MARBA-3410 file (N, C-alpha, C, O; in Angstrom, 1 decimal):
269
132.5,113.1,64.4,131.6,113.0,65.6,130.6,114.0,65.6,130.9,115.2,65.3 ~ 129.3,113.7,65.8,128.2,114.7,65.8,128.4,115.7,66.9,129.0,115.4,68.0 ~ 127.8,116.9,66.7,127.7,117.9,67.8,127.0,117.3,69.0,126.0,116.6,68.9 ~ 127.5,117.6,70.2,127.0,117.1,71.4,125.6,117.6,71.6,125.2,118.7,71.2 ~ 124.8,116.7,72.3,123.4,117.1,72.6,123.4,118.2,73.7,124.4,118.3,74.4
122.3,118.9,73.7,122.2,120.0,74.7,122.0,119.5,76.1,121.3,118.5,76.3 ~ 122.7,120.1,77.0,122.5,119.8,78.4,122.5,121.0,79.3,123.0,122.0,79.0 ~ 122.0,120.8,80.5,122.1,121.8,81.6,122.7,121.0,82.8,122.3,119.9,83.2 ~ 123.6,121.8,83.5,124.2,121.1,84.7,124.0,122.1,85.9,124.4,123.3,85.8 ~ 123.5,121.6,86.9,123.6,122.3,88.2,124.5,121.6,89.2,124.0,120.7,89.9
125.7,122.0,89.3,126.7,121.2,90.2,126.2,121.2,91.6,125.5,122.2,92.2 ~ 126.5,120.1,92.3,126.1,119.9,93.6,127.2,119.0,94.3,128.1,118.5,93.6 ~ 127.0,118.8,95.6,128.0,118.2,96.4,128.0,116.7,96.3,129.0,116.0,96.4 ~ 126.8,116.1,96.1,126.6,114.7,96.1,126.7,113.9,94.8,127.3,114.4,93.8 ~ 126.1,112.7,94.7,126.2,111.9,93.4,125.5,112.7,92.2,124.6,113.6,92.4
125.9,112.3,91.0,125.3,112.8,89.9,124.0,112.1,89.5,124.0,110.8,89.6 ~ 123.0,112.9,89.2,121.7,112.4,88.7,121.5,113.0,87.4,121.4,114.2,87.3 ~ 121.3,112.1,86.4,121.2,112.5,85.0,119.8,112.1,84.4,119.5,110.9,84.3 ~ 119.1,113.1,84.0,117.7,112.9,83.6,117.5,112.8,82.1,118.0,113.7,81.4 ~ 116.9,111.8,81.6,116.7,111.5,80.1,115.2,111.5,79.8,114.5,110.6,80.2
114.7,112.5,79.1,113.2,112.6,78.8,112.8,111.6,77.8,113.6,110.9,77.2 ~ 111.4,111.6,77.6,110.9,110.6,76.6,110.6,111.2,75.3,110.9,112.4,75.0 ~ 109.9,110.4,74.5,109.6,110.8,73.1,108.9,112.2,73.0,107.8,112.3,73.7 ~ 109.4,113.1,72.2,108.6,114.4,72.2,108.7,115.3,73.3,108.1,116.4,73.4 ~ 109.4,114.9,74.3,109.6,115.6,75.6,111.0,116.3,75.7,111.9,115.9,75.0
111.1,117.2,76.7,112.4,117.9,76.9,112.7,118.0,78.3,111.9,117.6,79.1 ~ 113.9,118.5,78.6,114.4,118.6,80.0,113.5,119.4,80.8,113.5,119.2,82.1 ~ 112.7,120.3,80.3,111.8,121.2,81.0,110.9,120.3,81.9,110.5,120.8,83.0 ~ 110.5,119.2,81.5,109.6,118.4,82.1,110.1,118.1,83.7,109.4,117.8,84.6 ~ 111.5,118.1,83.8,112.1,117.7,85.1,112.3,118.9,86.0,112.8,118.7,87.1
112.0,120.1,85.5,112.3,121.3,86.2,111.9,121.3,87.7,112.7,121.7,88.5 ~ 110.7,120.8,88.0,110.4,120.9,89.4,111.2,120.0,90.3,111.5,120.3,91.4 ~ 111.6,118.8,89.7,112.4,117.9,90.5,113.8,118.5,90.6,114.4,118.4,91.7 ~ 114.4,119.0,89.5,115.7,119.6,89.7,115.8,120.7,90.7,116.8,120.9,91.4 ~ 114.7,121.6,90.8,114.7,122.6,91.8,114.6,122.0,93.3,115.3,122.5,94.2
113.8,121.0,93.4,113.6,120.4,94.7,114.8,119.6,95.1,115.0,119.4,96.3 ~ 115.7,119.1,94.3,116.9,118.4,94.7,117.9,119.3,95.3,118.8,118.8,96.1 ~ 117.8,120.6,95.1,118.7,121.5,95.8,120.2,121.3,95.3,120.4,120.8,94.1 ~ 121.1,121.6,96.2,122.5,121.5,95.8,123.1,120.2,96.4,124.3,120.0,96.4 ~ 122.4,119.3,96.9,122.9,118.0,97.5,123.3,117.1,96.4,124.0,116.1,96.7
122.9,117.3,95.2,123.2,116.4,94.1,123.7,117.2,92.9,123.4,118.3,92.6 ~ 124.5,116.5,92.2,125.0,117.1,90.9,124.1,116.7,89.8,124.1,115.5,89.4 ~ 123.3,117.6,89.3,122.1,117.4,88.5,122.4,117.7,87.0,122.7,118.9,86.7 ~ 122.2,116.8,86.1,122.3,117.0,84.7,121.0,116.7,84.0,120.5,115.6,84.2 ~ 120.6,117.6,83.1,119.3,117.2,82.3,119.8,117.4,80.8,120.6,118.2,80.5
119.2,116.6,79.9,119.5,116.6,78.5,118.3,116.6,77.7,117.2,116.2,78.1 ~ 118.4,117.2,76.4,117.4,117.0,75.4,118.0,116.0,74.4,119.1,116.1,74.0 ~ 117.2,115.0,74.1,117.5,114.1,73.0,117.7,114.9,71.7,117.1,116.0,71.5 ~ 118.5,114.3,70.8,118.7,115.0,69.5,117.3,115.2,68.8,116.5,114.3,68.8 ~ 117.2,116.4,68.2,116.0,116.8,67.6,114.8,117.3,68.5,113.7,117.5,68.1
115.2,117.3,69.8,114.2,117.7,70.8,114.8,119.0,71.5,116.0,119.1,71.6 ~ 113.9,119.9,72.0,114.3,121.0,72.7,115.4,121.8,72.1,115.4,122.1,70.9 ~ 116.5,122.0,72.8,117.6,122.8,72.3,118.8,121.9,71.7,119.8,122.5,71.4 ~ 118.6,120.7,71.4,119.6,119.8,70.9,119.5,119.9,69.3,118.4,120.3,68.8 ~ 120.6,119.6,68.6,120.6,119.7,67.2,119.8,118.6,66.5,119.4,117.6,67.1
119.4,118.9,65.3,118.6,117.8,64.5,119.5,116.6,64.2,120.7,116.7,64.0 ~ 118.8,115.4,64.2,119.6,114.2,63.9,119.9,114.1,62.5,119.1,114.6,61.6 ~ 121.0,113.4,62.1,121.2,113.2,60.7,120.4,112.1,60.2,119.9,111.3,60.9 ~ 120.2,111.9,58.9,119.5,110.7,58.3,120.3,109.5,58.8,121.5,109.4,58.8 ~ 119.5,108.4,59.1,120.1,107.2,59.5,120.3,107.1,61.1,120.8,106.1,61.6
120.1,108.2,61.8,120.2,108.2,63.2,119.2,107.2,63.8,118.1,107.0,63.3 ~ 119.6,106.6,64.9,118.8,105.5,65.6,118.7,105.7,67.1,119.4,106.6,67.7 ~ 117.9,104.9,67.7,117.9,104.9,69.1,119.1,104.5,69.8,119.4,104.9,70.9 ~ 119.9,103.6,69.1,121.2,103.2,69.6,122.2,104.4,69.6,123.0,104.6,70.4 ~ 122.0,105.2,68.5,122.8,106.4,68.5,122.5,107.4,69.5,123.3,108.2,69.9
121.2,107.4,69.9,120.7,108.3,71.1,121.4,107.9,72.3,121.8,108.7,73.1 ~ 121.7,106.5,72.5,122.4,106.1,73.7,123.9,106.5,73.5,124.5,106.8,74.5 ~ 124.4,106.5,72.3,125.9,106.9,72.1,126.0,108.4,72.4,127.1,108.9,72.8 ~ 124.9,109.3,72.0,124.9,110.6,72.4,125.1,110.8,73.9,125.9,111.7,74.4 ~ 124.3,110.0,74.6,124.4,110.2,76.1,125.7,109.8,76.5,126.3,110.5,77.4
126.3,108.7,76.0,127.7,108.3,76.4,128.7,109.3,76.1,129.7,109.5,76.9 ~ 128.6,110.0,75.0,129.5,111.1,74.6,129.4,112.2,75.7,130.4,112.7,76.2 ~ 128.2,112.5,76.0,128.1,113.6,77.1,128.6,113.2,78.4,129.3,114.0,79.1 ~ 128.4,112.0,78.9,128.9,111.5,80.1,130.4,111.6,80.1,131.0,112.1,81.1 ~ 131.0,111.1,79.1,132.4,111.2,79.0,133.0,112.5,78.9,134.0,112.8,79.5
132.4,113.4,78.1,132.9,114.8,77.9,132.8,115.5,79.3,133.8,116.3,79.6 ~ 131.8,115.3,80.1,131.6,115.9,81.3,132.3,115.2,82.5,132.3,115.7,83.6 ~ 133.0,114.0,82.1,133.6,113.2,83.1,132.8,112.8,84.3,133.2,112.9,85.4 ~ 131.5,112.4,84.0,130.6,112.1,85.0,130.9,110.7,85.6,131.1,109.8,84.8 ~ 130.8,110.5,86.9,131.0,109.2,87.5,130.0,109.0,88.6,129.3,110.0,89.0
129.8,107.7,89.0,128.8,107.4,90.0,127.5,108.0,89.7,126.8,108.5,90.5 ~ 127.0,107.8,88.4,125.8,108.4,87.9,124.6,107.6,88.2,124.6,106.4,88.2 ~ 123.5,108.3,88.5,122.2,107.7,88.6,121.5,108.1,87.3,121.1,109.3,87.2 ~ 121.2,107.2,86.4,120.5,107.5,85.1,119.0,107.4,85.5,118.5,106.5,86.0 ~ 118.3,108.4,85.1,116.8,108.5,85.3,116.2,108.7,83.9,116.3,109.7,83.3
115.6,107.6,83.3,115.1,107.6,82.1,113.4,107.5,82.1,112.9,106.6,82.7 ~ 112.9,108.5,81.5,111.4,108.5,81.6,110.9,107.9,80.2,111.3,108.4,79.2 ~ 110.0,107.0,80.2,109.3,106.5,79.1,110.4,106.1,78.0,111.3,105.3,78.4 ~ 110.3,106.5,76.8,111.3,106.1,75.8,112.7,106.4,76.3,113.7,105.7,76.0 ~ 112.9,107.5,77.1,114.2,107.8,77.7,114.7,106.7,78.5,115.9,106.5,78.6
113.8,105.9,79.2,114.3,104.7,79.8,115.0,103.8,78.9,116.1,103.2,79.1 ~ 114.3,103.5,77.7,114.8,102.6,76.7,116.2,103.1,76.2,117.1,102.3,76.0 ~ 116.4,104.4,76.1,117.6,104.9,75.8,118.7,104.5,76.8,119.8,104.2,76.4 ~ 118.3,104.6,78.1,119.3,104.2,79.2,119.5,102.8,79.1,120.7,102.4,79.4 ~ 118.6,101.9,78.8,118.8,100.5,78.6,119.9,100.3,77.6,120.8,99.6,77.8
119.8,101.0,76.4,120.7,100.9,75.3,122.1,101.3,75.8,123.1,100.7,75.5 ~ 122.1,102.5,76.6,123.4,103.0,77.0,124.1,101.9,77.8,125.3,101.5,77.5 ~ 123.4,101.3,78.9,124.0,100.3,79.7,124.4,99.1,78.9,125.4,98.5,79.3 ~ 123.8,98.7,78.0,124.2,97.5,77.2,125.3,97.8,76.3,126.1,96.9,76.0 ~ 125.4,99.0,75.7,126.4,99.4,74.9,127.8,99.9,75.6,128.9,99.7,75.1
127.5,100.5,76.7,128.7,101.2,77.3,128.9,100.8,78.7,129.9,101.3,79.3 ~ 128.2,99.9,79.3,128.5,99.3,80.6,128.2,100.2,81.8,127.5,101.2,81.6 ~ 128.7,99.9,82.9,128.4,100.5,84.1,129.7,101.2,84.8,129.7,101.5,86.0 ~ 130.6,101.4,84.0,131.9,102.0,84.6,131.6,103.4,85.2,132.1,103.7,86.2 ~ 130.7,104.2,84.5,130.4,105.4,85.0,129.0,105.6,85.6,128.6,106.6,86.2
128.2,104.6,85.5,126.8,104.6,86.0,126.6,103.5,87.2,127.0,102.4,87.0 ~ 126.1,104.0,88.3,125.9,103.2,89.4,124.5,102.7,89.7,124.3,101.8,90.4 ~ 123.5,103.5,89.1,122.1,103.2,89.5,121.2,103.6,88.3,121.6,104.4,87.5 ~ 120.1,103.0,88.2,119.1,103.3,87.2,117.8,103.5,87.8,117.3,102.8,88.7 ~ 117.1,104.6,87.2,115.7,104.8,87.6,114.9,104.7,86.3,115.1,105.6,85.4
114.0,103.8,86.2,113.2,103.5,85.0,111.8,104.0,85.4,111.1,103.4,86.2 ~ 111.5,105.1,84.7,110.1,105.6,85.0,109.1,105.3,83.9,109.3,105.7,82.7 ~ 108.1,104.6,84.2,107.0,104.4,83.2,107.4,103.9,81.9,107.3,104.6,80.9 ~ 108.0,102.7,81.8,108.3,102.1,80.5,108.0,100.6,80.5,108.2,100.0,81.5 ~ 107.7,100.1,79.4,107.6,98.6,79.1,108.7,98.1,78.3,109.3,98.9,77.5
109.1,96.9,78.5,110.2,96.3,77.7,109.9,96.0,76.3,110.7,95.7,75.5 ~ 108.5,96.0,75.9,108.1,95.7,74.6,106.7,96.4,74.4,105.8,96.2,75.2 ~ 106.7,97.2,73.4,105.5,98.1,73.2,104.3,97.5,72.4,103.2,98.0,72.4 ~ 104.6,96.4,71.7,103.6,95.8,70.9,102.9,94.6,71.4,103.6,93.7,72.0 ~ 101.6,94.5,71.2,100.8,93.4,71.7,101.1,92.2,70.9,101.4,92.2,69.7
101.1,91.0,71.7,101.2,89.7,71.0,100.6,88.7,72.0,100.3,89.1,73.2 ~ 100.4,87.6,71.6,99.9,86.6,72.4,100.7,86.3,73.6,101.9,86.0,73.5 ~ 100.1,86.3,74.8,100.7,86.2,76.0,101.5,87.3,76.6,102.1,87.2,77.7 ~ 101.4,88.5,75.9,102.0,89.7,76.4,100.9,90.8,76.6,100.3,91.2,75.6 ~ 100.7,91.2,77.8,99.6,92.1,78.1,100.1,93.5,78.4,99.3,94.4,78.7
101.5,93.8,78.3,102.0,95.1,78.8,102.4,95.9,77.6,103.4,96.6,77.6 ~ 101.6,95.9,76.5,101.9,96.8,75.4,101.5,98.2,75.8,100.8,98.4,76.7 ~ 102.0,99.2,74.9,101.7,100.5,75.2,100.1,100.7,75.0,99.5,100.1,74.1 ~ 99.6,101.5,75.8,98.1,101.7,75.9,97.3,100.4,76.2,96.1,100.4,76.1 ~ 98.0,99.5,76.6,97.3,98.2,77.0,97.1,97.3,75.9,96.8,96.2,76.1
97.3,97.7,74.6,97.0,96.9,73.5,97.5,97.4,72.1,96.8,97.2,71.1 ~ 98.6,98.1,72.1,99.1,98.6,70.9,99.5,97.5,69.9,100.3,96.6,70.2 ~ 98.9,97.5,68.7,99.3,96.4,67.7,99.9,97.1,66.6,100.1,98.3,66.6 ~ 100.3,96.3,65.5,101.0,96.8,64.4,100.3,97.9,63.6,100.9,98.8,63.1 ~ 98.9,97.7,63.5,98.1,98.6,62.9,98.1,100.0,63.6,98.3,101.1,63.0
98.0,99.9,64.9,98.0,101.1,65.7,99.3,101.8,65.6,99.4,103.0,65.5 ~ 100.4,101.0,65.6,101.8,101.6,65.5,101.9,102.3,64.2,102.5,103.4,64.2 ~ 101.5,101.7,63.1,101.6,102.4,61.8,100.7,103.6,61.7,101.1,104.6,61.0 ~ 99.6,103.6,62.3,98.8,104.9,62.4,99.5,106.0,63.1,99.4,107.1,62.7 ~ 100.1,105.6,64.3,100.8,106.6,65.0,102.0,107.2,64.2,102.3,108.4,64.2
102.7,106.2,63.4,103.8,106.7,62.6,103.4,107.6,61.5,104.0,108.7,61.3 ~ 102.2,107.3,60.8,101.7,108.2,59.8,101.4,109.5,60.5,101.8,110.5,59.9 ~ 100.7,109.7,61.6,100.4,110.9,62.2,101.7,111.7,62.6,101.7,113.0,62.5 ~ 102.7,111.0,63.0,103.9,111.7,63.4,104.5,112.5,62.2,105.0,113.6,62.3 ~ 104.3,111.9,61.0,104.8,112.5,59.7,103.8,113.6,59.2,104.2,114.7,58.8
102.5,113.2,59.2,101.5,114.1,58.5,101.0,115.2,59.4,100.8,116.3,59.0 ~ 100.9,115.0,60.7,100.3,116.0,61.7,101.0,115.8,63.1,100.3,115.4,64.0 ~ 102.3,116.1,63.1,103.0,115.9,64.4,102.4,116.7,65.6,102.5,116.3,66.7 ~ 101.9,117.9,65.2,101.3,118.7,66.3,100.2,118.0,67.0,100.2,117.9,68.3 ~ 99.3,117.4,66.2,98.2,116.7,66.9,98.8,115.5,67.6,98.3,115.3,68.8
99.7,114.7,67.1,100.3,113.6,67.7,100.9,114.0,69.1,100.6,113.4,70.1 ~ 101.7,115.1,69.0,102.4,115.4,70.3,101.5,116.0,71.3,101.7,115.8,72.5 ~ 100.4,116.7,70.9,99.4,117.3,71.8,98.8,116.1,72.5,98.7,116.1,73.7 ~ 98.3,115.1,71.8,97.6,113.9,72.4,98.5,113.2,73.3,98.1,112.8,74.4 ~ 99.8,113.1,72.9,100.8,112.4,73.7,100.9,113.1,75.0,100.9,112.4,76.1
101.2,114.4,75.0,101.4,115.2,76.2,100.2,115.1,77.2,100.4,114.9,78.4 ~ 99.0,115.2,76.6,97.7,115.1,77.4,97.6,113.7,78.0,97.0,113.5,79.1 ~ 98.0,112.7,77.3,97.9,111.3,77.9,99.0,111.0,78.9,99.0,109.9,79.4 ~ 99.9,111.9,79.2,100.9,111.7,80.2,100.2,111.9,81.6,100.8,111.4,82.5 ~ 99.2,112.5,81.7,98.5,112.7,83.0,97.5,111.7,83.3,97.1,111.0,82.5
97.2,111.6,84.6,96.5,110.5,85.2,95.1,110.3,84.5,94.5,111.3,84.1 ~ 94.7,109.1,84.3,93.4,108.8,83.8,92.3,109.5,84.7,92.3,109.4,85.9 ~ 91.3,110.1,83.9,90.3,110.8,84.7,90.6,112.2,85.3,89.8,112.8,85.9 ~ 91.8,112.7,85.0,92.2,114.0,85.5,92.3,114.9,84.3,92.4,114.6,83.1 ~ 92.2,116.3,84.7,92.5,117.3,83.7,93.8,118.1,84.1,93.8,118.7,85.2
94.8,118.0,83.3,96.0,118.6,83.7,95.9,120.2,83.8,95.2,120.8,83.1 ~ 96.6,120.7,84.8,96.6,122.2,85.0,97.2,122.9,83.7,98.4,122.6,83.4 ~ 96.4,123.8,83.1,96.9,124.4,81.9,98.3,125.1,82.2,99.2,125.3,81.3 ~ 98.5,125.6,83.4,99.7,126.3,83.7,100.9,125.3,83.7,102.0,125.8,83.5 ~ 100.6,124.1,83.9,101.7,123.0,83.8,101.8,122.5,82.3,102.9,122.4,81.8
100.7,122.2,81.7,100.6,121.6,80.5,101.1,122.5,79.3,101.8,122.0,78.5 ~ 100.7,123.7,79.2,101.0,124.6,78.1,102.5,124.8,77.8,103.0,124.7,76.7 ~ 103.2,125.2,78.9,104.7,125.4,78.6,105.4,124.1,78.1,106.3,124.1,77.3 ~ 105.0,123.0,78.7,105.6,121.7,78.3,105.2,121.4,76.9,106.1,120.9,76.1 ~ 103.9,121.6,76.5,103.4,121.4,75.2,104.1,122.2,74.2,104.5,121.7,73.1
104.4,123.5,74.5,105.0,124.5,73.6,106.5,123.9,73.2,106.9,123.9,72.1 ~ 107.1,123.4,74.2,108.5,122.8,74.0,108.3,121.5,73.1,109.1,121.3,72.2 ~ 107.4,120.7,73.4,107.2,119.4,72.8,106.9,119.7,71.2,107.4,119.0,70.4 ~ 106.1,120.7,70.9,105.8,121.0,69.5,106.9,121.3,68.6,106.8,121.2,67.4 ~ 108.1,121.6,69.3,109.3,121.9,68.5,110.0,120.7,67.9,111.0,120.8,67.2
109.6,119.5,68.4,110.3,118.3,68.1,110.3,118.0,66.6,109.3,118.2,65.9 ~ 111.5,117.6,66.1,111.5,117.4,64.6,110.9,116.1,64.3,110.9,115.1,65.0 ~ 110.2,116.1,63.1,109.7,114.8,62.5,110.7,113.7,62.5,110.4,112.6,62.9 ~ 111.9,114.0,62.0,112.9,113.0,61.8,113.3,112.3,63.1,113.5,111.1,63.1 ~ 113.3,113.1,64.3,113.7,112.6,65.5,112.5,111.7,66.0,112.7,110.5,66.5
111.3,112.2,65.9,110.1,111.4,66.3,110.1,110.0,65.6,109.8,109.0,66.3 ~ 110.3,110.0,64.3,110.2,108.8,63.5,111.3,107.9,63.9,111.1,106.7,64.0 ~ 112.5,108.5,64.0,113.7,107.7,64.2,113.6,106.9,65.6,113.9,105.7,65.7 ~ 113.2,107.6,66.6,113.0,107.1,68.0,111.9,106.1,68.1,112.0,105.0,68.7 ~ 110.7,106.5,67.6,109.5,105.7,67.6,109.8,104.4,66.9,109.4,103.3,67.4
110.4,104.4,65.7,110.6,103.1,64.9,111.6,102.3,65.8,111.5,101.1,65.9 ~ 112.6,103.0,66.3,113.6,102.3,67.2,113.1,101.5,68.3,113.4,100.4,68.5 ~ 112.2,102.2,69.1,111.7,101.6,70.3,110.6,100.5,69.9,110.5,99.5,70.6 ~ 109.9,100.6,68.8,109.0,99.6,68.4,109.8,98.3,68.0,109.2,97.2,68.1 ~ 111.0,98.5,67.5,111.8,97.4,67.1,112.6,96.7,68.1,113.3,95.7,67.8
112.6,97.2,69.3,113.4,96.6,70.4,112.5,95.9,71.4,111.4,96.4,71.7 ~ 112.9,94.6,71.8,112.3,93.9,72.8,113.2,93.5,73.8,114.2,92.8,73.6 ~ 113.0,94.1,75.0,114.0,93.9,76.1,113.5,92.9,77.1,114.1,92.8,78.2 ~ 112.5,92.0,76.8,112.1,91.1,77.8,113.1,90.0,78.1,113.2,89.6,79.3 ~ 113.9,89.6,77.2,115.0,88.7,77.4,116.3,89.3,77.8,117.2,88.6,78.2
116.4,90.6,77.6,117.7,91.3,77.7,117.8,92.1,79.0,118.9,92.4,79.5 ~ 116.6,92.5,79.5,116.7,93.5,80.6,117.3,92.9,81.9,117.9,93.6,82.7 ~ 117.3,91.6,82.0,117.9,90.9,83.1,119.4,91.1,83.2,120.0,90.9,84.3 ~ 120.0,91.4,82.1,121.4,91.7,82.1,121.8,93.0,82.7,123.0,93.3,82.8 ~ 120.8,93.9,83.0,121.1,95.3,83.6,121.3,95.0,85.1,120.4,95.3,85.9
122.5,94.6,85.5,122.7,94.1,86.8,123.2,95.3,87.7,124.4,95.4,88.1 ~ 122.4,96.3,88.0,122.7,97.3,88.9,121.5,97.7,89.6,120.3,97.4,89.2 ~ 121.6,98.4,90.8,120.5,98.8,91.5,119.5,99.6,90.7,119.9,100.6,90.1 ~ 118.2,99.2,90.7,117.2,99.9,89.8,115.9,100.1,90.6,115.4,99.3,91.2 ~ 115.5,101.4,90.4,114.2,101.9,90.9,113.2,101.9,89.8,113.5,102.6,88.8
112.1,101.3,89.9,111.1,101.3,89.0,109.9,102.2,89.5,109.3,101.9,90.5 ~ 109.6,103.2,88.8,108.6,104.1,89.1,107.4,104.1,88.1,107.6,104.4,87.0 ~ 106.3,103.8,88.6,105.1,103.7,87.8,103.8,104.4,88.4,103.6,104.4,89.6 ~ 103.0,104.9,87.5,101.8,105.6,88.0,100.6,104.6,87.9,100.5,103.8,86.9 ~ 99.8,104.6,89.0,98.6,103.6,89.1,97.6,104.0,88.1,96.7,103.2,87.8
97.6,105.3,87.6,96.5,105.8,86.8,97.1,106.1,85.4,96.7,107.0,84.7 ~ 98.1,105.3,85.0,98.7,105.6,83.7,97.9,105.2,82.5,97.4,104.1,82.5 ~ 97.7,106.1,81.5,97.1,105.8,80.3,98.0,105.2,79.3,97.5,104.4,78.4 ~ 99.2,105.5,79.4,100.3,104.9,78.4,100.5,103.5,78.8,100.6,102.6,77.9 ~ 100.7,103.2,80.0,100.9,101.7,80.5,100.0,101.5,81.6,100.4,101.6,82.8
98.7,101.1,81.2,97.6,100.9,82.2,97.7,99.5,82.9,97.0,99.3,83.8 ~ 98.7,98.6,82.5,98.7,97.3,83.1,99.8,97.3,84.2,100.4,98.4,84.4 ~ 100.0,96.2,84.8,101.0,96.1,85.9,102.4,95.8,85.4,103.0,94.9,86.0 ~ 102.8,96.5,84.5,104.2,96.2,83.9,105.3,96.4,84.9,106.3,95.7,84.8 ~ 105.1,97.3,85.8,106.1,97.5,86.9,106.3,96.2,87.7,107.5,95.8,88.0
105.3,95.5,88.0,105.5,94.1,88.6,106.2,93.1,87.8,107.0,92.3,88.3 ~ 105.9,93.2,86.5,106.7,92.2,85.5,108.2,92.6,85.6,109.0,91.8,85.8 ~ 108.5,93.9,85.5,109.9,94.3,85.5,110.6,94.0,86.8,111.8,93.7,86.8 ~ 109.9,94.1,87.9,110.4,93.8,89.3,110.9,92.3,89.2,112.0,92.1,89.7 ~ 110.2,91.4,88.6,110.7,90.0,88.6,111.7,89.8,87.6,112.4,88.8,87.8
111.9,90.6,86.6,112.9,90.3,85.5,114.2,90.9,85.9,115.2,90.5,85.4 ~ 114.3,92.0,86.7,115.6,92.6,87.0,116.1,92.0,88.2,115.3,91.6,89.1 ~ 117.5,91.9,88.3,118.1,91.2,89.4,118.1,92.0,90.7,118.2,91.4,91.8 ~ 118.2,93.4,90.7,118.3,94.2,91.8,117.4,95.3,91.7,117.8,96.4,91.4 ~ 116.0,95.2,91.9,115.1,96.3,91.7,114.2,96.4,92.9,113.9,95.5,93.7
113.6,97.6,92.9,112.5,97.9,93.8,111.5,98.8,93.0,111.9,99.6,92.1 ~ 110.2,98.5,93.3,109.1,99.2,92.7,108.4,100.1,93.5,108.1,99.7,94.6 ~ 108.2,101.3,93.0,107.4,102.3,93.7,106.2,102.7,92.8,106.3,103.3,91.7 ~ 105.0,102.5,93.3,103.8,102.9,92.6,103.3,104.2,93.2,103.4,104.5,94.4 ~ 102.9,105.1,92.2,102.3,106.4,92.6,100.9,106.4,92.3,100.4,106.5,91.2
100.1,106.4,93.4,98.7,106.1,93.3,97.9,107.2,92.6,96.8,106.9,92.1 ~ 98.4,108.4,92.6,97.6,109.5,92.0,98.2,110.0,90.7,97.8,111.0,90.2 ~ 99.2,109.2,90.1,99.8,109.7,89.0,99.4,108.8,87.7,98.9,107.7,87.9 ~ 99.7,109.4,86.6,99.7,108.7,85.3,101.1,108.3,84.9,101.9,107.6,85.5 ~ 101.4,108.9,83.7,102.7,108.6,83.0,103.8,109.4,83.5,105.0,109.2,83.2
103.5,110.5,84.3,104.5,111.5,84.7,104.5,111.7,86.2,104.1,112.8,86.6 ~ 104.9,110.8,87.1,104.7,111.0,88.5,105.5,112.1,89.0,105.2,112.6,90.0 ~ 106.7,112.5,88.3,107.5,113.6,88.8,106.8,114.9,88.5,107.2,115.9,89.2 ~ 105.8,115.0,87.7,105.0,116.2,87.6,103.7,116.1,88.4,103.2,117.2,88.9 ~ 103.1,114.9,88.6,101.8,114.8,89.3,102.0,114.6,90.8,101.1,115.1,91.6
103.0,114.0,91.2,103.3,113.8,92.7,104.8,114.2,92.9,105.6,113.3,93.3 ~ 105.2,115.3,92.6,106.6,115.7,92.7,107.3,115.6,94.0,108.4,115.1,94.0 ~ 106.6,115.9,95.0,107.3,115.8,96.4,107.6,114.4,96.7,108.7,114.1,97.1 ~ 106.7,113.5,96.5,106.9,112.1,96.7,108.0,111.5,95.8,108.8,110.7,96.2 ~ 108.0,112.0,94.5,109.0,111.5,93.6,110.4,112.0,94.0,111.3,111.2,93.9
110.5,113.2,94.5,111.8,113.6,94.9,112.3,112.8,96.1,113.5,112.5,96.2 ~ 111.4,112.6,97.0,111.8,111.9,98.3,112.2,110.5,97.9,113.3,109.9,98.4 ~ 111.4,109.9,97.0,111.6,108.5,96.6,113.1,108.4,95.9,113.9,107.5,96.2 ~ 113.4,109.3,95.0,114.6,109.4,94.3,115.8,109.6,95.4,116.8,108.9,95.3 ~ 115.6,110.6,96.3,116.7,110.8,97.3,116.9,109.5,98.0,118.1,109.0,98.2
115.8,108.9,98.5,116.1,107.7,99.3,116.8,106.6,98.6,117.7,105.9,99.1 ~ 116.4,106.5,97.3,117.1,105.4,96.5,118.6,105.7,96.4,119.5,104.9,96.7 ~ 118.9,106.9,95.9,120.3,107.3,95.7,121.1,107.1,96.9,122.2,106.5,96.9 ~ 120.6,107.7,98.0,121.3,107.7,99.3,121.5,106.3,99.8,122.5,106.0,100.4 ~ 120.4,105.4,99.7,120.6,104.1,100.2,121.5,103.2,99.4,122.1,102.2,100.0
121.6,103.5,98.1,122.6,102.6,97.2,124.0,103.3,97.2,124.9,102.6,96.7 ~ 124.1,104.4,97.6,125.5,105.1,97.4,126.6,104.3,98.2,126.4,103.9,99.3 ~ 127.6,103.9,97.5,128.7,103.3,98.1,128.4,101.7,98.2,129.2,101.0,98.8 ~ 127.2,101.3,97.7,126.8,99.8,97.8,127.7,99.0,96.9,127.6,97.8,96.9
END
């Protein structure tokens, strides 16, 4: 069994909330939310393998393995009644967790800014960046290998609302963490998410789900949240009008209140 991924836990009296960051991102992105949640919730944050303080992945490691890493952590910590909060690619990791490991320990899902399929095709308008095609995906893959710093810098900058300039005091510490991401982890997760299509599968995630999307997202500029709302059996959609791809950084107070309301409303349901 592989070494367990890095996590931080701040115990609290209420239900467990477990945050899973996106591609090239770390648990540090959730720091403002963790602080604001106080001690009313049992809060756990993780770094995906090859990100932040987690160990490097082995050759052959996949996005499905990332979900298994998460399951190993949940079981080792004996977490129950968990709210999984997945951001961007982290949301796809949570989808894989639920499909592979079920809902015995997970009661709720929060999917933040993700599409069920990243590549453009006829009849599908919700690709990454509004129109990512195979050529664009290959170009991104090449840059991840040849110039990961440039790739990760652009990715981080694109997390913020269209037309905005992120505060350097917020951006720079997060970028410094992001630039530590391993090439192997980037390529494994990126190729994994490109190869997964959840449009026919996501309806099987039959648990209360909160969809969080930014109205000014550069990563997902279409109304993919509305598509997901119709595809999931028990979902609600919250749009953040002043946010891009990272509502928890751009509108943190509203994000925390929305998360609290969702967890409290569905607790014991």
